[in-house]
C-alpha positions as CSV (number, residue, x, y, z in Angstrom):
1,X,-6.2,6.0,5.0
2,X,-5.4,8.6,2.5
3,X,-5.8,8.3,-1.3
4,X,-2.3,7.1,-1.7
5,X,-2.8,4.2,0.7
6,X,-0.8,5.8,3.6
7,X,-2.1,5.1,7.0
8,X,-2.6,8.3,9.0
9,X,-2.3,8.0,12.7
10,X,-3.8,10.9,14.6
11,X,-3.1,11.2,18.3
12,X,-6.2,10.6,20.5
13,X,-6.9,12.1,23.8
14,X,-5.3,9.4,26.0
15,X,-2.3,8.9,23.8
16,X,-3.0,5.2,23.7
17,X,-4.0,3.8,20.3
18,X,-2.0,2.7,17.3
19,X,-4.2,0.5,15.2
20,X,-2.7,-1.8,12.5
21,X,-4.6,-1.6,9.2
22,X,-2.4,-4.2,7.5
23,X,-0.9,-1.8,5.0
24,X,0.3,1.8,4.5
25,X,3.0,3.8,6.2
26,X,2.1,5.3,9.6
27,X,2.4,9.1,9.2
28,X,2.8,10.9,12.5
29,X,1.0,14.3,12.7
30,X,3.0,16.4,15.1
31,X,0.8,19.2,16.4
32,X,3.8,21.3,17.4
33,X,5.3,21.4,13.9
34,X,4.1,23.1,10.7
35,X,2.6,21.1,7.9
36,X,5.7,21.8,5.8
37,X,7.4,18.9,7.5
38,X,6.6,16.0,5.2
39,X,7.3,12.7,7.0
40,X,5.4,10.8,4.4
41,X,7.6,12.0,1.6
42,X,10.8,11.3,3.5
43,X,9.6,7.8,4.3
44,X,9.7,6.9,0.6
45,X,13.3,8.1,-0.1
46,X,16.0,5.5,0.1
47,X,19.5,6.7,1.2
48,X,21.1,8.9,3.7
49,X,18.7,10.3,6.2
50,X,18.6,13.0,8.9
51,X,15.7,14.0,11.2
52,X,13.3,16.7,10.0
53,X,12.5,17.7,13.6
54,X,15.8,19.0,15.0
55,X,14.4,21.1,17.9
56,X,15.6,19.4,21.1
57,X,15.8,20.4,24.7
58,X,16.8,18.5,27.9
59,X,13.1,18.7,28.9
60,X,12.1,16.8,25.8
61,X,14.8,14.2,26.5
62,X,13.0,13.3,29.7
63,X,11.4,10.7,27.4
64,X,14.2,8.5,28.5
65,X,12.6,8.2,32.0
66,X,9.2,7.3,30.4
67,X,10.8,4.5,28.4
68,X,12.4,3.2,31.6
69,X,9.0,3.3,33.4
70,X,7.3,1.5,30.5
71,X,10.0,-1.1,30.4
72,X,9.5,-1.9,34.1
73,X,5.8,-1.9,33.7
74,X,5.9,-4.3,30.8
75,X,8.6,-6.6,32.3
76,X,6.6,-6.9,35.5
77,X,3.3,-7.6,33.9
78,X,1.6,-11.0,33.9
79,X,1.1,-10.8,30.2
80,X,4.9,-10.4,29.6
81,X,5.6,-13.5,31.8
82,X,3.2,-15.5,29.5
83,X,4.9,-14.0,26.5
84,X,8.4,-15.1,27.6
85,X,7.2,-18.5,28.5
86,X,5.7,-18.9,25.1
87,X,8.8,-17.7,23.4
88,X,11.0,-20.1,25.4
89,X,8.6,-23.0,25.1
90,X,8.2,-23.0,21.3
91,X,10.8,-25.7,20.9
92,X,11.0,-25.6,17.1
93,X,11.6,-21.9,17.1
94,X,14.2,-22.1,19.8
95,X,16.1,-24.9,18.0
96,X,16.0,-22.8,14.8
97,X,17.3,-19.7,16.6
98,X,20.1,-21.7,18.3
99,X,21.2,-23.1,15.0
100,X,21.4,-19.5,13.7
101,X,23.4,-18.2,16.6
102,X,25.9,-21.0,16.6
103,X,28.3,-21.2,19.5
104,X,27.9,-18.1,21.7
105,X,27.1,-15.7,18.8
106,X,24.2,-13.3,19.2
107,X,21.6,-12.1,16.7
108,X,21.3,-8.4,16.0
109,X,17.8,-6.8,16.1
110,X,16.9,-4.3,13.5
111,X,13.7,-2.3,14.3
112,X,11.9,-0.7,11.4
113,X,8.7,1.4,11.8
114,X,8.5,1.8,15.5
115,X,7.0,5.3,15.1
116,X,7.4,8.3,17.4
117,X,7.9,7.1,20.9
118,X,7.9,10.7,22.1
119,X,4.3,10.9,21.1
120,X,2.9,7.4,21.3
121,X,2.6,5.0,24.2
122,X,2.4,2.1,21.7
123,X,5.8,3.0,20.3
124,X,7.2,3.2,23.8
125,X,5.9,-0.2,24.6
126,X,7.4,-1.7,21.4
127,X,10.8,-0.3,22.2
128,X,10.5,-1.5,25.8
129,X,9.8,-5.0,24.5
130,X,12.9,-5.0,22.4
131,X,15.0,-3.8,25.4
132,X,13.5,-6.6,27.6
133,X,14.1,-9.2,25.0
134,X,17.7,-8.1,24.8
135,X,18.0,-8.5,28.6
136,X,16.2,-11.8,28.9
137,X,17.3,-13.8,25.8
138,X,20.9,-14.7,25.6
139,X,20.8,-14.9,21.8
140,X,19.9,-11.2,21.3
141,X,22.7,-8.8,20.7
142,X,22.8,-5.1,19.5
143,X,19.6,-3.3,18.5
144,X,19.4,-0.9,15.6
145,X,16.4,1.4,15.1
146,X,15.0,3.4,12.1
147,X,11.9,5.3,11.5
148,X,11.7,8.4,9.3
149,X,9.5,10.1,11.8
150,X,12.1,10.0,14.6
151,X,13.2,13.4,15.9
152,X,16.7,14.5,17.0
153,X,15.4,14.2,20.6
154,X,14.4,10.6,20.0
155,X,17.7,9.8,18.4
156,X,19.5,11.2,21.5
157,X,17.3,9.1,23.8
158,X,17.9,5.9,21.7
159,X,21.7,6.4,22.1
160,X,21.3,6.9,25.9
161,X,19.4,3.7,26.1
162,X,22.3,1.9,24.4
163,X,20.5,1.4,21.1
164,X,21.9,2.3,17.7
165,X,19.9,4.7,15.5
166,X,20.4,4.3,11.8
167,X,21.0,7.3,9.6
168,X,20.2,5.6,6.3
169,X,16.6,4.9,5.1
170,X,17.1,1.4,3.8
171,X,13.4,0.9,3.0
172,X,13.9,-2.4,4.7
173,X,16.3,-3.5,1.9
174,X,18.9,-4.9,4.4
175,X,20.9,-7.8,2.9
176,X,21.5,-10.3,5.6
177,X,25.1,-11.6,5.7
178,X,24.7,-12.9,9.3
179,X,21.6,-14.2,11.1
180,X,19.4,-11.3,12.1
181,X,16.1,-10.5,13.8
182,X,13.8,-7.9,12.3
183,X,11.3,-6.3,14.7
184,X,8.7,-4.6,12.4
185,X,5.7,-3.6,14.5
186,X,2.7,-2.6,12.3
187,X,5.0,-2.0,9.3
188,X,3.4,-1.6,5.8
189,X,3.5,-4.7,3.7
190,X,5.9,-3.2,1.1
191,X,8.6,-3.1,3.8
192,X,8.3,-6.8,4.5
193,X,8.3,-7.5,0.7
194,X,11.4,-5.3,0.3
195,X,13.2,-7.3,3.0
196,X,12.3,-10.7,1.5
197,X,13.1,-9.6,-2.1
198,X,16.5,-8.3,-1.1
199,X,17.3,-11.7,0.5
200,X,15.6,-13.9,-2.1
201,X,18.1,-16.7,-1.8
202,X,17.6,-20.0,0.0
203,X,20.6,-19.5,2.3
204,X,19.9,-15.9,3.1
205,X,16.2,-16.4,3.9
206,X,17.1,-19.0,6.5
207,X,19.1,-16.4,8.4
208,X,16.1,-14.1,8.9
209,X,13.8,-14.0,11.9
210,X,10.9,-11.6,11.8
211,X,8.9,-10.5,14.8
212,X,6.0,-8.6,13.3
213,X,2.5,-8.8,12.0
214,X,1.1,-12.1,10.8
215,X,2.2,-13.2,7.4
216,X,-0.5,-15.8,7.4
217,X,-3.3,-13.3,8.0
218,X,-1.9,-11.0,5.3
219,X,-2.0,-13.9,2.8
220,X,-5.5,-14.8,3.9
221,X,-6.7,-11.2,3.4
222,X,-5.0,-11.0,0.0
223,X,-6.7,-14.2,-1.2
224,X,-10.1,-13.2,0.2
225,X,-9.9,-9.9,-1.6
226,X,-10.3,-8.0,1.7
227,X,-6.8,-6.5,1.5
228,X,-5.7,-3.5,-0.3
229,X,-5.3,-4.5,-4.0
230,X,-2.6,-1.8,-4.6
231,X,0.1,-3.7,-2.8
232,X,1.9,-7.0,-3.6
233,X,2.6,-9.9,-1.4
234,X,4.2,-12.1,-4.0
235,X,7.3,-12.9,-1.9
236,X,5.2,-13.7,1.2
237,X,3.0,-16.0,-0.9
238,X,6.0,-17.8,-2.5
239,X,7.7,-18.3,0.9
240,X,4.5,-19.5,2.6
241,X,5.4,-23.3,2.4
242,X,8.7,-22.6,4.0
243,X,7.4,-20.2,6.8
244,X,6.9,-21.2,10.4
245,X,4.7,-18.7,12.1
246,X,4.2,-18.7,15.9
247,X,1.2,-16.6,16.7
248,X,0.9,-14.9,20.0
249,X,-2.8,-13.9,19.9
250,X,-3.5,-14.0,23.7
251,X,-0.2,-12.5,24.8
252,X,0.4,-9.0,26.0
253,X,-3.3,-8.4,26.0
254,X,-2.9,-5.4,28.4
255,X,-0.9,-3.7,25.6
256,X,-2.9,-4.9,22.6
257,X,-2.7,-1.5,20.9
258,X,1.1,-2.0,20.6
259,X,1.3,-5.7,19.9
260,X,-2.0,-6.6,18.2
261,X,-1.5,-9.5,15.7
262,X,2.2,-10.0,16.5
263,X,3.8,-13.3,15.4
264,X,7.3,-14.7,15.3
265,X,8.4,-16.0,11.8
266,X,11.2,-18.2,10.9
267,X,12.1,-19.7,7.5
268,X,13.4,-23.1,6.6
269,X,14.2,-23.3,2.9
270,X,16.0,-26.4,1.6
271,X,19.1,-25.6,-0.5
272,X,17.5,-27.4,-3.5
273,X,14.0,-25.8,-3.0
274,X,12.7,-23.7,-5.9
275,X,11.1,-20.4,-4.8
276,X,8.4,-19.5,-7.3
277,X,6.9,-16.1,-7.5
278,X,3.5,-15.8,-9.0
279,X,3.2,-13.5,-12.0
């Protein structure tokens, strides 16, 4: 963690580890590029976006095959079977999702913060999970993807996979007009807070589903003083009474570096409920 609270992820020898520290933006250090490429700075700029790494070749785009291999490996794993059974067997969550989708409609997935899947196996597994969910759950529709570290090569691969890369850095400030799933693996707390603040309305919050790191644990860390005091979780705390969190602690254990601490969150805010933010 650097002095500005930004999590630095340095590639290890086996290209396997992506540890969630609970806060800070994951800054990818690309050995093949000069230090003048400042992904951290670009991550903080809201608005139109284009990749800083525009060097691409057909050889680099072979990443597509690696994603396909990862997807097959994950889909055929015993851990994934358990995961799917848990997702389908959580009756309250399923009923909530079906209310959101209505008759035959699907939910769009927006992926924030997946990282560089060209460099990290954890990121490839996370993308693979999204693709598998789309194939196996009838209520999942199109998938949009954004991370400021993505290269032109990775954007090309995403399109070939049938996904939709975003060319605007929203800083997770997406206003939800229709029900939507946000897949935010190991995202910094401020992105979750941005998403909640942008949709700080009883009706809009009920349209959001978040698959990401545990809100409950972040709130616990904050109260205990063990979290980083430089970031705010005021919206998470205010929404806590209306949050249903379905932890998946024993699921996908073979891929814990990618899915450590992942939970499914839904929100049920009565139309007359008062959302109080602590000052």
